[in-house]
Structures are given as structure tokens and as C-alpha cells.
MDTraj code that builds the backbone (N, CA, C; nanometers):
import mdtraj as md
import numpy as np

residues = "UNK UNK UNK UNK UNK UNK UNK UNK UNK UNK UNK UNK UNK UNK UNK UNK UNK UNK UNK UNK UNK UNK UNK UNK UNK UNK UNK UNK UNK UNK UNK UNK UNK UNK UNK UNK UNK UNK UNK UNK UNK UNK UNK UNK UNK UNK UNK UNK UNK UNK UNK UNK UNK UNK UNK UNK UNK UNK UNK UNK UNK UNK UNK UNK UNK UNK UNK UNK UNK UNK UNK UNK UNK UNK UNK UNK UNK UNK UNK UNK UNK UNK UNK UNK UNK UNK UNK UNK UNK UNK UNK UNK UNK UNK UNK UNK UNK UNK UNK UNK UNK UNK UNK UNK UNK UNK UNK UNK UNK UNK UNK UNK UNK UNK UNK UNK UNK UNK UNK UNK UNK UNK UNK UNK UNK UNK UNK UNK UNK UNK UNK UNK UNK UNK UNK UNK UNK UNK UNK UNK UNK UNK UNK UNK UNK UNK UNK UNK UNK UNK UNK UNK UNK UNK UNK UNK UNK UNK UNK UNK UNK UNK UNK UNK UNK UNK UNK UNK UNK UNK UNK UNK UNK UNK UNK UNK UNK UNK UNK UNK UNK UNK UNK UNK UNK UNK UNK UNK UNK UNK".split()
xyz = np.array([
    [19.6151, 4.7073, 14.1440],
    [19.5559, 4.6081, 14.0600],
    [19.6262, 4.6159, 13.9254],
    [19.6725, 4.4991, 13.8780],
    [19.7368, 4.4945, 13.7478],
    [19.6326, 4.4989, 13.6366],
    [19.6557, 4.5845, 13.5386],
    [19.5719, 4.5904, 13.4203],
    [19.6370, 4.5164, 13.3040],
    [19.7709, 4.5110, 13.3071],
    [19.8469, 4.4471, 13.2002],
    [19.9715, 4.3838, 13.2604],
    [19.9977, 4.2572, 13.2259],
    [20.1170, 4.1887, 13.2749],
    [20.1021, 4.1417, 13.4178],
    [20.1994, 4.0658, 13.4646],
    [20.2012, 4.0187, 13.6027],
    [20.0809, 3.9362, 13.6410],
    [20.0524, 3.8262, 13.5707],
    [19.9345, 3.7455, 13.6057],
    [19.9528, 3.6764, 13.7405],
    [19.8407, 3.6328, 13.7989],
    [19.8462, 3.5557, 13.9230],
    [19.9167, 3.4238, 13.8957],
    [20.0067, 3.3831, 13.9858],
    [20.0860, 3.2617, 13.9659],
    [20.1055, 3.1890, 14.0972],
    [20.1360, 3.0632, 14.0853],
    [20.1780, 2.9842, 14.2009],
    [20.3242, 3.0190, 14.2289],
    [20.3757, 2.9896, 14.3497],
    [20.5136, 3.0267, 14.3841],
    [20.6182, 2.9767, 14.2841],
    [20.6058, 2.8535, 14.2350],
    [20.7052, 2.8013, 14.1398],
    [20.7051, 2.8830, 14.0112],
    [20.5877, 2.9226, 13.9629],
    [20.5783, 3.0042, 13.8424],
    [20.6303, 3.1442, 13.8643],
    [20.6051, 3.1995, 13.9827],
    [20.6522, 3.3339, 14.0145],
    [20.8045, 3.3387, 14.0184],
    [20.8674, 3.2359, 14.0721],
    [21.0138, 3.2327, 14.0811],
    [21.0778, 3.2294, 13.9421],
    [21.0085, 3.1751, 13.8410],
    [21.0620, 3.1657, 13.7043],
    [21.0188, 3.2814, 13.6148],
    [20.9209, 3.3599, 13.6587],
    [20.8627, 3.4649, 13.5754],
    [20.9615, 3.5759, 13.5461],
    [20.9577, 3.6318, 13.4258],
    [21.0428, 3.7442, 13.3870],
    [20.9528, 3.8565, 13.3372],
    [20.9644, 3.9708, 13.3988],
    [20.8811, 4.0866, 13.3667],
    [20.9030, 4.1343, 13.2238],
    [20.7950, 4.1807, 13.1618],
    [20.8028, 4.2545, 13.0354],
    [20.7388, 4.3910, 13.0584],
    [20.6113, 4.4082, 13.0202],
    [20.5414, 4.5346, 13.0428],
    [20.4345, 4.5158, 13.1488],
    [20.4302, 4.6082, 13.2439],
    [20.3280, 4.6076, 13.3489],
    [20.2564, 4.7418, 13.3492],
    [20.1265, 4.7368, 13.3724],
    [20.0464, 4.8574, 13.3886],
    [19.9490, 4.8299, 13.5018],
    [19.9447, 4.9190, 13.5996],
    [19.8583, 4.8956, 13.7143],
    [19.8009, 5.0243, 13.7692],
    [19.6998, 5.0081, 13.8517],
    [19.6378, 5.1217, 13.9197],
    [19.6225, 5.0877, 14.0674],
    [19.6140, 5.1907, 14.1485],
    [19.5918, 5.1689, 14.2918],
    [19.5094, 5.2841, 14.3478],
    [19.4518, 5.2612, 14.4642],
    [19.3791, 5.3640, 14.5366],
    [19.4142, 5.3499, 14.6842],
    [19.4710, 5.4537, 14.7394],
    [19.5042, 5.4573, 14.8823],
    [19.4036, 5.5490, 14.9509],
    [19.3483, 5.5031, 15.0619],
    [19.2498, 5.5805, 15.1368],
    [19.3002, 5.5945, 15.2807],
    [19.3014, 5.7170, 15.3301],
    [19.3413, 5.7435, 15.4676],
    [19.2210, 5.7973, 15.5430],
    [19.1804, 5.7266, 15.6464],
    [19.0649, 5.7657, 15.7265],
    [19.1055, 5.8665, 15.8336],
    [19.0103, 5.9447, 15.8827],
    [19.0401, 6.0395, 15.9915],
    [19.0574, 5.9645, 16.1239],
    [19.1797, 5.9230, 16.1512],
    [19.2084, 5.8418, 16.2690],
    [19.2932, 5.9199, 16.3690],
    [19.3081, 5.8625, 16.4871],
    [19.3910, 5.9227, 16.5903],
    [19.3127, 6.0247, 16.6708],
    [19.3742, 6.0746, 16.7744],
    [19.3109, 6.1756, 16.8582],
    [19.3146, 6.3099, 16.7875],
    [19.2007, 6.3751, 16.7809],
    [19.1939, 6.5078, 16.7203],
    [19.1231, 6.6022, 16.8163],
    [19.1874, 6.7109, 16.8513],
    [19.1304, 6.8125, 16.9389],
    [19.1256, 6.9425, 16.8591],
    [19.0055, 6.9905, 16.8203],
    [18.9970, 7.1098, 16.7368],
    [19.0479, 7.2368, 16.8043],
    [19.0669, 7.2350, 16.9359],
    [19.1180, 7.3542, 17.0047],
    [19.2698, 7.3657, 16.9934],
    [19.3365, 7.2602, 16.9473],
    [19.4830, 7.2594, 16.9364],
    [19.5248, 7.2760, 16.7900],
    [19.6324, 7.3497, 16.7676],
    [19.6830, 7.3706, 16.6316],
    [19.7513, 7.2452, 16.5783],
    [19.8238, 7.1736, 16.6643],
    [19.8954, 7.0518, 16.6243],
    [19.8279, 6.9329, 16.6908],
    [19.7965, 6.8298, 16.6127],
    [19.7245, 6.7123, 16.6600],
    [19.7944, 6.5849, 16.6167],
    [19.7722, 6.4765, 16.6940],
    [19.8228, 6.3443, 16.6571],
    [19.7407, 6.2851, 16.5436],
    [19.6148, 6.3164, 16.5387],
    [19.5255, 6.2594, 16.4388],
    [19.4868, 6.3606, 16.3337],
    [19.4049, 6.3150, 16.2402],
    [19.3535, 6.4039, 16.1370],
    [19.2018, 6.4057, 16.1464],
    [19.1428, 6.5100, 16.0958],
    [18.9987, 6.5241, 16.1003],
    [18.9442, 6.5352, 15.9579],
    [19.0011, 6.4542, 15.8686],
    [18.9590, 6.4543, 15.7289],
    [18.9995, 6.3237, 15.6630],
    [18.9374, 6.2935, 15.5532],
    [18.9722, 6.1790, 15.4707],
    [19.0686, 6.2260, 15.3623],
    [19.1517, 6.1335, 15.3130],
    [19.2336, 6.1631, 15.1956],
    [19.2348, 6.0404, 15.1052],
    [19.2457, 6.0664, 14.9751],
    [19.2389, 5.9627, 14.8721],
    [19.3504, 5.9854, 14.7716],
    [19.4179, 5.8769, 14.7325],
    [19.5244, 5.8896, 14.6332],
    [19.5085, 5.7834, 14.5249],
    [19.4463, 5.8174, 14.4115],
    [19.4490, 5.7262, 14.2977],
    [19.5853, 5.7399, 14.2278],
    [19.6351, 5.6283, 14.1760],
    [19.7681, 5.6295, 14.1126],
    [19.7700, 5.5293, 13.9979],
    [19.8492, 5.5603, 13.8953],
    [19.8710, 5.4682, 13.7850],
    [20.0213, 5.4457, 13.7741],
    [20.0598, 5.3219, 13.7456],
    [20.2015, 5.2883, 13.7348],
    [20.2298, 5.2094, 13.6084],
    [20.3473, 5.2323, 13.5527],
    [20.3908, 5.1640, 13.4304],
    [20.5327, 5.1149, 13.4529],
    [20.5616, 4.9944, 13.4092],
    [20.6958, 4.9391, 13.4218],
    [20.7276, 4.8583, 13.2964],
    [20.8491, 4.8735, 13.2450],
    [20.8893, 4.8022, 13.1237],
    [21.0323, 4.7536, 13.1389],
    [21.0519, 4.6247, 13.1128],
    [21.1861, 4.5666, 13.1135],
    [21.2398, 4.5650, 12.9710],
    [21.3650, 4.6073, 12.9551],
    [21.4376, 4.6015, 12.8280],
    [21.5732, 4.5389, 12.8567],
    [21.5821, 4.4068, 12.8419],
    [21.7046, 4.3356, 12.8780],
    [21.7235, 4.3404, 13.0286],
    [21.8371, 4.3936, 13.0724],
    [21.8643, 4.4063, 13.2159],
    [21.8162, 4.5390, 13.2737],
    [21.7641, 4.6277, 13.1896],
    [21.7152, 4.7576, 13.2332],
    [21.5651, 4.7503, 13.2623],
    [21.5230, 4.8229, 13.3647],
    [21.3803, 4.8347, 13.3966],
    [21.3489, 4.9827, 13.4181],
    [21.2455, 5.0296, 13.3490],
    [21.1985, 5.1664, 13.3634],
    [21.0618, 5.1623, 13.4310],
    [21.0489, 5.2323, 13.5437],
    [20.9226, 5.2411, 13.6182],
    [20.8794, 5.3866, 13.6239],
    [20.7510, 5.4117, 13.6096],
    [20.6967, 5.5460, 13.6248],
    [20.5614, 5.5409, 13.6919],
    [20.5345, 5.6383, 13.7785],
    [20.4097, 5.6448, 13.8537],
    [20.3584, 5.7880, 13.8513],
    [20.2274, 5.8038, 13.8430],
    [20.1640, 5.9353, 13.8524],
    [20.0412, 5.9206, 13.9403],
    [20.0244, 6.0139, 14.0314],
    [19.9103, 6.0079, 14.1218],
    [19.8764, 6.1455, 14.1742],
    [19.7695, 6.1518, 14.2511],
    [19.7276, 6.2779, 14.3125],
    [19.6583, 6.2483, 14.4448],
    [19.6893, 6.3313, 14.5447],
    [19.6202, 6.3245, 14.6741],
    [19.5034, 6.4214, 14.6710],
    [19.3855, 6.3732, 14.7127],
    [19.2662, 6.4556, 14.7263],
    [19.2238, 6.4518, 14.8729],
    [19.1802, 6.5664, 14.9258],
    [19.1507, 6.5785, 15.0678],
    [19.0083, 6.6299, 15.0895],
    [18.9411, 6.5761, 15.1904],
    [18.8126, 6.6329, 15.2300],
    [18.8393, 6.7501, 15.3246],
    [18.7373, 6.8251, 15.3540],
    [18.7495, 6.9422, 15.4405],
    [18.7592, 6.9007, 15.5874],
    [18.8393, 6.9734, 15.6625],
    [18.8413, 6.9609, 15.8085],
    [18.7452, 7.0671, 15.8612],
    [18.6266, 7.0272, 15.9097],
    [18.5258, 7.1265, 15.9486],
    [18.5533, 7.1981, 16.0807],
    [18.6522, 7.1514, 16.1573],
    [18.6851, 7.2140, 16.2853],
    [18.8362, 7.2286, 16.3007],
    [18.8939, 7.3201, 16.2248],
    [19.0383, 7.3411, 16.2296],
    [19.0703, 7.4528, 16.3286],
    [19.1483, 7.4216, 16.4308],
    [19.1951, 7.5181, 16.5320],
    [19.0827, 7.6142, 16.5708],
    [18.9757, 7.5566, 16.6266],
    [18.8536, 7.6312, 16.6575],
    [18.8225, 7.6275, 16.8067],
    [18.7331, 7.7166, 16.8480],
    [18.6797, 7.7224, 16.9837],
    [18.7894, 7.7199, 17.0906],
    [18.8832, 7.8131, 17.0772],
    [18.9925, 7.8240, 17.1738],
    [19.0147, 7.9716, 17.2079],
    [19.1174, 8.0017, 17.2853],
    [19.1446, 8.1398, 17.3260],
    [19.1812, 8.2299, 17.2084],
    [19.2296, 8.1718, 17.0993],
    [19.2724, 8.2510, 16.9844],
    [19.1603, 8.2715, 16.8835],
    [19.0660, 8.1768, 16.8797],
    [18.9538, 8.1870, 16.7870],
    [18.8332, 8.1180, 16.8496],
    [18.7368, 8.1963, 16.9015],
    [18.6245, 8.1354, 16.9735],
    [18.5221, 8.0664, 16.8825],
    [18.5225, 8.0957, 16.7532],
    [18.4264, 8.0344, 16.6616],
    [18.4777, 7.9046, 16.6026],
    [18.4147, 7.8631, 16.4924],
    [18.4534, 7.7404, 16.4229],
    [18.5112, 7.7780, 16.2867],
    [18.6250, 7.7182, 16.2532],
    [18.6883, 7.7417, 16.1230],
    [18.6996, 7.6099, 16.0478],
    [18.6882, 7.6172, 15.9177],
    [18.7093, 7.4985, 15.8348],
    [18.8342, 7.5198, 15.7499],
    [18.9065, 7.4097, 15.7292],
    [19.0264, 7.4153, 15.6451],
    [19.0103, 7.3170, 15.5309],
    [19.0449, 7.3612, 15.4114],
    [19.0432, 7.2729, 15.2947],
    [19.1798, 7.2790, 15.2277],
    [19.2054, 7.1795, 15.1435],
    [19.3352, 7.1719, 15.0766],
    [19.3143, 7.1243, 14.9338],
    [19.3789, 7.1930, 14.8396],
    [19.3723, 7.1525, 14.6997],
    [19.4545, 7.0256, 14.6786],
    [19.4307, 6.9531, 14.5694],
    [19.5052, 6.8294, 14.5448],
    [19.6562, 6.8520, 14.5293],
    [19.7310, 6.7472, 14.5583],
    [19.8755, 6.7451, 14.5363],
    [19.9027, 6.6398, 14.4295],
    [19.9602, 6.6804, 14.3169],
    [19.9949, 6.5844, 14.2122],
    [20.1396, 6.5428, 14.2310],
    [20.1688, 6.4174, 14.1974],
    [20.3055, 6.3694, 14.2149],
    [20.3432, 6.2715, 14.1039],
    [20.4707, 6.2725, 14.0735],
    [20.5286, 6.1841, 13.9729],
    [20.6535, 6.1208, 14.0323],
    [20.6781, 5.9959, 13.9961],
    [20.7950, 5.9242, 14.0467],
    [20.8469, 5.8344, 13.9355],
    [20.9795, 5.8221, 13.9259],
    [21.0386, 5.7360, 13.8246],
    [21.1641, 5.6673, 13.8754],
    [21.1907, 5.5496, 13.8199],
    [21.3087, 5.4711, 13.8555],
    [21.3664, 5.4104, 13.7287],
    [21.4968, 5.4167, 13.7155],
    [21.5678, 5.3470, 13.6090],
    [21.6627, 5.2502, 13.6774],
    [21.6352, 5.1200, 13.6616],
    [21.7096, 5.0167, 13.7338],
    [21.7893, 4.9307, 13.6372],
    [21.8975, 4.8744, 13.6891],
    [21.9777, 4.7792, 13.6129],
    [21.9991, 4.6548, 13.6988],
    [21.9629, 4.5392, 13.6434],
    [21.9824, 4.4115, 13.7122],
    [22.1156, 4.3506, 13.6705],
    [22.2095, 4.3377, 13.7643],
    [22.3377, 4.2741, 13.7358],
    [22.3218, 4.1223, 13.7371],
    [22.2407, 4.0729, 13.8279],
    [22.2086, 3.9307, 13.8401],
    [22.0811, 3.9233, 13.9229],
    [22.0219, 3.8055, 13.9388],
    [21.9004, 3.7992, 14.0215],
    [21.9249, 3.8571, 14.1614],
    [21.8421, 3.9529, 14.1992],
    [21.8441, 4.0184, 14.3295],
    [21.9624, 4.1116, 14.3520],
    [22.0502, 4.1318, 14.2529],
    [22.1580, 4.2307, 14.2625],
    [22.1278, 4.3388, 14.1597],
    [22.0836, 4.4544, 14.2093],
    [22.0437, 4.5616, 14.1188],
    [22.0743, 4.6979, 14.1792],
    [22.0731, 4.8000, 14.0928],
    [22.0910, 4.9386, 14.1348],
    [21.9874, 5.0221, 14.0601],
    [21.9414, 5.1295, 14.1240],
    [21.8349, 5.2107, 14.0663],
    [21.8614, 5.3592, 14.0880],
    [21.8375, 5.4376, 13.9835],
    [21.8368, 5.5834, 13.9927],
    [21.6908, 5.6240, 14.0126],
    [21.6630, 5.7026, 14.1162],
    [21.5258, 5.7343, 14.1547],
    [21.5045, 5.8858, 14.1536],
    [21.3846, 5.9293, 14.1132],
    [21.3506, 6.0718, 14.1147],
    [21.2007, 6.0869, 14.1358],
    [21.1626, 6.1988, 14.1989],
    [21.0207, 6.2287, 14.2132],
    [20.9983, 6.3791, 14.2085],
    [20.8720, 6.4175, 14.1931],
    [20.8322, 6.5581, 14.1892],
    [20.6884, 6.5666, 14.2375],
    [20.6569, 6.6655, 14.3204],
    [20.5187, 6.6869, 14.3607],
    [20.4900, 6.8359, 14.3678],
    [20.3611, 6.8700, 14.3455],
    [20.3203, 7.0104, 14.3440],
    [20.1731, 7.0221, 14.3827],
    [20.1406, 7.1281, 14.4549],
    [20.0016, 7.1586, 14.4898],
    [19.9817, 7.1645, 14.6390],
    [19.8574, 7.1452, 14.6818],
    [19.8254, 7.1402, 14.8228],
    [19.7984, 7.2733, 14.8887],
    [19.7635, 7.3762, 14.8100],
    [19.7324, 7.5064, 14.8694],
    [19.6157, 7.4906, 14.9667],
    [19.6317, 7.5432, 15.0889],
    [19.5256, 7.5332, 15.1895],
    [19.4427, 7.6615, 15.1923],
    [19.3181, 7.6455, 15.2354],
    [19.2261, 7.7587, 15.2534],
    [19.1649, 7.7487, 15.3919],
    [19.1497, 7.8624, 15.4557],
    [19.0863, 7.8698, 15.5868],
    [18.9583, 7.9504, 15.5712],
    [18.8438, 7.8873, 15.5952],
    [18.7125, 7.9493, 15.5741],
    [18.7008, 8.0072, 15.4327],
    [18.7562, 7.9349, 15.3346],
    [18.7452, 7.9749, 15.1951],
    [18.8499, 8.0728, 15.1463],
    [18.9395, 8.1197, 15.2325],
    [19.0441, 8.2155, 15.1937],
    [19.1741, 8.1390, 15.1729],
    [19.2238, 8.1392, 15.0467],
    [19.3462, 8.0646, 15.0132],
    [19.4699, 8.1283, 15.0743],
    [19.5666, 8.0434, 15.1075],
    [19.6974, 8.0880, 15.1535],
    [19.7994, 8.0412, 15.0506],
    [19.8386, 8.1268, 14.9535],
    [19.9254, 8.0828, 14.8435],
    [20.0639, 8.0352, 14.8867],
    [20.1118, 8.0758, 15.0038],
    [20.2449, 8.0312, 15.0466],
    [20.2457, 7.8840, 15.0871],
    [20.1285, 7.8204, 15.0954],
    [20.1221, 7.6779, 15.1293],
    [20.1310, 7.5886, 15.0063],
    [20.1518, 7.6472, 14.8875],
    [20.1693, 7.5679, 14.7659],
    [20.2999, 7.4893, 14.7755],
    [20.2901, 7.3576, 14.7716],
    [20.4071, 7.2716, 14.7844],
    [20.4620, 7.2391, 14.6458],
    [20.5932, 7.2458, 14.6333],
    [20.6576, 7.2064, 14.5089],
    [20.7997, 7.1646, 14.5425],
    [20.8268, 7.0365, 14.5280],
    [20.9588, 6.9848, 14.5620],
    [20.9912, 6.8634, 14.4767],
    [21.1182, 6.8277, 14.4769],
    [21.1650, 6.7122, 14.4019],
    [21.2862, 6.6534, 14.4735],
    [21.2995, 6.5211, 14.4642],
    [21.4139, 6.4519, 14.5242],
    [21.4740, 6.3574, 14.4211],
    [21.6033, 6.3315, 14.4344],
    [21.6722, 6.2315, 14.3528],
    [21.7476, 6.1383, 14.4462],
    [21.7758, 6.0176, 14.3977],
    [21.8471, 5.9250, 14.4836],
    [21.8941, 5.8015, 14.4110],
    [21.9627, 5.7165, 14.4854],
    [22.0124, 5.5876, 14.4383],
    [21.9700, 5.4802, 14.5365],
    [21.9359, 5.3634, 14.4845],
    [21.9021, 5.2481, 14.5674],
    [21.9753, 5.1276, 14.5120],
    [22.0235, 5.0407, 14.5997],
    [22.0907, 4.9180, 14.5566],
    [22.0452, 4.8027, 14.6446],
    [22.0320, 4.6858, 14.5837],
    [21.9998, 4.5632, 14.6569],
    [22.1136, 4.4644, 14.6353],
    [22.1649, 4.4102, 14.7452],
    [22.2799, 4.3201, 14.7411],
    [22.2409, 4.1889, 14.8081],
    [22.2413, 4.0772, 14.7332],
    [22.2032, 3.9492, 14.7944],
    [22.3104, 3.8997, 14.8910],
    [22.2652, 3.8405, 15.0023],
    [22.3559, 3.7810, 15.0998],
    [22.3522, 3.6287, 15.0921],
    [22.2308, 3.5732, 15.0842],
    [22.2094, 3.4292, 15.0731],
    [22.0979, 3.4078, 14.9705],
    [22.0525, 3.2851, 14.9546],
    [21.9438, 3.2559, 14.8608],
    [21.8139, 3.3243, 14.9009],
    [21.7992, 3.3579, 15.0284],
    [21.6747, 3.4179, 15.0751],
    [21.6909, 3.5584, 15.1336],
    [21.8125, 3.6043, 15.1560],
    [21.8341, 3.7306, 15.2240],
    [21.9106, 3.8288, 15.1372],
    [21.8783, 3.9583, 15.1559],
    [21.9526, 4.0639, 15.0874],
    [21.9497, 4.1901, 15.1734],
    [22.0394, 4.2801, 15.1429],
    [22.0458, 4.4110, 15.2071],
    [22.0125, 4.5149, 15.1004],
    [21.9255, 4.6081, 15.1351],
    [21.8922, 4.7174, 15.0440],
    [21.9381, 4.8470, 15.1083],
    [22.0170, 4.9275, 15.0367],
    [22.0637, 5.0567, 15.0851],
    [22.0173, 5.1643, 14.9876],
    [21.9880, 5.2828, 15.0417],
    [21.9438, 5.3917, 14.9548],
    [21.9906, 5.5254, 15.0099],
    [22.0033, 5.6194, 14.9194],
    [22.0416, 5.7567, 14.9507],
    [21.9525, 5.8490, 14.8680],
    [21.9058, 5.9583, 14.9289],
    [21.8304, 6.0581, 14.8525],
    [21.8668, 6.1976, 14.9008],
    [21.8461, 6.2937, 14.8114],
    [21.8784, 6.4328, 14.8393],
    [21.7744, 6.5205, 14.7702],
    [21.7538, 6.6396, 14.8227],
    [21.6611, 6.7328, 14.7607],
    [21.7185, 6.7854, 14.6300],
    [21.6411, 6.7777, 14.5231],
    [21.6838, 6.8313, 14.3939],
    [21.6298, 6.9726, 14.3756],
    [21.5061, 6.9931, 14.4160],
    [21.4422, 7.1241, 14.4103],
    [21.3482, 7.1332, 14.5296],
    [21.3703, 7.2305, 14.6160],
    [21.2896, 7.2434, 14.7369],
    [21.2277, 7.3825, 14.7390],
    [21.0961, 7.3894, 14.7293],
    [21.0255, 7.5151, 14.7435],
    [20.9466, 7.5177, 14.8736],
    [20.9137, 7.4013, 14.9270],
    [20.8310, 7.3934, 15.0473],
    [20.8782, 7.2732, 15.1283],
    [20.8988, 7.2898, 15.2558],
    [20.9422, 7.1789, 15.3398],
    [21.0927, 7.1782, 15.3569],
    [21.1414, 7.0747, 15.4218],
    [21.2824, 7.0661, 15.4547],
    [21.3687, 7.0168, 15.3403],
    [21.4879, 7.0699, 15.3322],
    [21.5872, 7.0229, 15.2368],
    [21.6842, 6.9352, 15.3156],
    [21.6780, 6.8068, 15.2945],
    [21.7555, 6.7143, 15.3757],
    [21.8080, 6.6002, 15.2887],
    [21.9052, 6.5296, 15.3411],
    [21.9567, 6.4082, 15.2796],
    [21.9155, 6.2914, 15.3674],
    [21.8903, 6.1756, 15.3041],
    [21.8560, 6.0584, 15.3835],
    [21.9351, 5.9377, 15.3353],
    [21.9710, 5.8546, 15.4309],
    [22.0392, 5.7285, 15.4033],
    [21.9608, 5.6214, 15.4779],
    [21.9331, 5.5111, 15.4117],
    [21.8617, 5.4033, 15.4797],
    [21.9206, 5.2690, 15.4401],
    [21.9021, 5.1729, 15.5284],
    [21.9444, 5.0358, 15.5029],
    [21.8348, 4.9436, 15.5546],
    [21.8096, 4.8363, 15.4804],
    [21.7051, 4.7421, 15.5205],
    [21.7526, 4.5996, 15.4930],
    [21.7168, 4.5102, 15.5807],
    [21.7409, 4.3675, 15.5607],
    [21.6130, 4.3093, 15.5041],
    [21.6237, 4.2324, 15.3951],
    [21.5078, 4.1713, 15.3299],
    [21.5191, 4.0201, 15.3338],
    [21.4056, 3.9564, 15.3559],
    [21.4010, 3.8104, 15.3534],
    [21.2918, 3.7684, 15.2579],
    [21.3254, 3.6819, 15.1617],
    [21.2281, 3.6309, 15.0653],
    [21.2069, 3.4819, 15.0871],
    [21.0822, 3.4400, 15.0842],
    [21.0493, 3.2996, 15.1083],
    [21.0654, 3.2150, 14.9833],
    [21.0677, 3.2774, 14.8652],
    [21.0855, 3.2030, 14.7407],
    [21.2310, 3.2089, 14.6993],
    [21.2844, 3.0993, 14.6494],
    [21.4217, 3.0999, 14.5998],
    [21.4194, 3.0844, 14.4495],
    [21.5322, 3.1119, 14.3865],
    [21.5436, 3.1008, 14.2404],
    [21.5286, 2.9552, 14.1973],
    [21.4727, 2.9298, 14.0772],
    [21.4571, 2.7922, 14.0310],
    [21.5907, 2.7254, 14.0042],
])
top = md.Topology()
chain = top.add_chain()
for i, resn in enumerate(residues, 1):
    res = top.add_residue(resn, chain, resSeq=i)
    for name in ("N", "CA", "C"):
        top.add_atom(name, md.element.get_by_symbol(name[0]), res)
traj = md.Trajectory(xyz[None], top)
């Protein structure tokens, strides 16, 4: 939801609009969906809710755009984590502390729909507890950096390519990723 900037517009107005300052908030909610079997350590589904409130800021300065986001994941308890099986006949609960995250982009617009962006993020937290006993080695702390570019093909089509690499990895995999996407926009430039 926008708190500042980016008013609701008709398509013709949106095609002519030029960003200045934007401020927005969002809330992502993940329900406990999928198959969950408490006797198995690895499951397709989850047995908990998660919530991510986030705030975002974006400012255009000429052809430059600076975007920044801050958010945190909050998790409910899983009351039946790897329970009632050959390894643990009772019931165990698992909880997880919040994970805070930050993301930023510095973009340059060469022309409409032709742009390049330097991207970075950082996240930390998520220590898990089993029946109230914390496991400090589950503290996540990592950061990635990358580049993204959008190249127009026609008035309605463009290709977006991106590359990212681990900048600081304390938890999880250290990997590089390359992606490409074809984009189609229904609105054309005025």
C-alpha cells in the first residue's frame, strides 16, 4: 500500500507518470499449507504461520533511482515438529526467532525501459528452539550482491537479465545465480 506518491491512475496517466518519492508498506502472510506429517523430519508443507511486514522507500533523482526495503519475518510455533516416531515417541514443538532483512537497489535509466541496477541485500536471525532450548548454530546471517538489466525489444516487450553472488555467507549455500526473463507490458509509451 502506498503511503506517499504513486497515486491511482488510469492507463493513459500511468504511461505518462514520472516517479519522484514513494513510500509504501506491505504485509505478506504464509498459511500452513501443503502436506505435513509430524513423524517426518522433511515435509512438503509447513505446520505454522509466518508474517512479513515490510516498508519500502524509493526516490528518483534525474535518471537515478534509489530503492530501499526493510522487513522482518515472524513465525508461529510448530506444535508437532518431528514427533511420535521411532526417534522421538513424544511430541516436540519448534519455534523460530524473527529474521530481519534489508534490500537496496541503485538503478540508472538510460531511456524508457532500458535500465541497469546494482542490487544488495542482508538478512539476520531465525534462531530455532526445540521445546524451548535454543540452537545458536541456526542463526542465519547472509548477504548477496548483484546486477540486473532490462533491455527493450519492442514497444511492449523486453528482456530482463540478472546475476547475483554471495557477498557474505554465514548460513546456507554460497552460490551464484543467473536468470533471464521475457516481459510483456500492455501499456505503451505516450
